N, C-alpha and C positions, 0 to 999 in steps of 0.2 A: 518425127512422126512419119511414118510412111505412106498415110493418104492428103498431107498435108499440101497445098498447092506450092506454101511459098518456101518448105524445105526443099521441095523438087526444085524449084528456081535455084536455090543455094547450091543443090548438089548438082546441077548444069543439066538435070535429066529433061529439063522444059527450059528451050532456048527464051533470053530477056536481053534487053538493051540495057546492058551493067553501064553504071553510070560510076561506080565507087564500089571497093571492097578493102577489106583488111581481115585478120584472123578472128573477128569479132560480129563486124557487120557487112552488108550486103545492100548494095543500094541500085534500084533499077527503073528505068521511067515505066510508067503506068500507060497498061495498052487501050484505056478508055480517060485522055486526060480531062481535066475539068478545067484548067488554067493553059496557058502555053507552056508553062514548066510545070510539070506534076511528076514527082518522083517518089518512091515507096522507098522506106528505108528499113532494114529488118536486121534483128539480132539473128545470129548464126543458131543461137542457143533457140530452140521450141519453148516460146511462152505465150498461152493462150493469147492475154491480153493484158492493156494495163490494171486490169482489176487484178490481175492475178501475181501482180508483181509484190514481193517482199524483200525482206533483207537478205535471202539468200540468192535472189536474181536481180535484184535494183541496178546492177552494174551493169546490166545486158543496155538497160535503157538510158544510163549515164553515155555508153559509148554510141548509141544509136544518137543523140541528141549532141553529143561531139561532132558526128558524122555529118549530122544536118547542118550545122555551123561553117564547116568546112565544105561540104556539096554546094553551098548557096553561095558560098564564095567563088568557086569553082565555076560554079553558072552564071555567075554574074545579077546576082539578085540583090544588090546595091538600094536599091528602093525601096525593100523589104520583101517580105515573102511570110506565109502563113505554115504553121505545124500542126496537124490536126491525128488523132488516134481514137479513133472508135472502139467502143468496149461494149460489146454484147451486141444482140438481134436487135433490141429497140435503139441502139445509137447507130445502126446501120453496117456494123461488121459483119463481112461476108466471107473472110478468111480468118479464122482462128487462129492467127499468129500473128504476135505483136508486131505492130507495122505502125510507121508514123509517115504521112504524108506532106510532101514540101509542096506547096502551093505559091505560085508566082509569077512573073513575066508579066502583069500587067495588073489594073488598080482592081482590086477584088473587092466586091462589094460587103458594106459594112455589117449587114445581117448576117449571121450564121445559118439560119433558117426560113 
């Protein structure tokens, strides 16, 4: 999608602090981190959100979650981490491209909101 921020990052049109990439997934550090470790994991395929997943594209989400586990090990998040994916405006999704936030590196608050 030509106007999608994450598609532009994946294409190298916008710089990012890349953490991981393979043929299906791209991961980079969030520019406004909410924890000491805050990484965004996105599929290369443009999918709007978790709400847009179905049997034709759900493998992209599975690949992202496999990458989440790999990145968490790579980042040394042995004490635990949180994975978040916002779907839609009411959830606070600001970029309409499926992505997973990895948050860790400290004790996270128990309450989600």
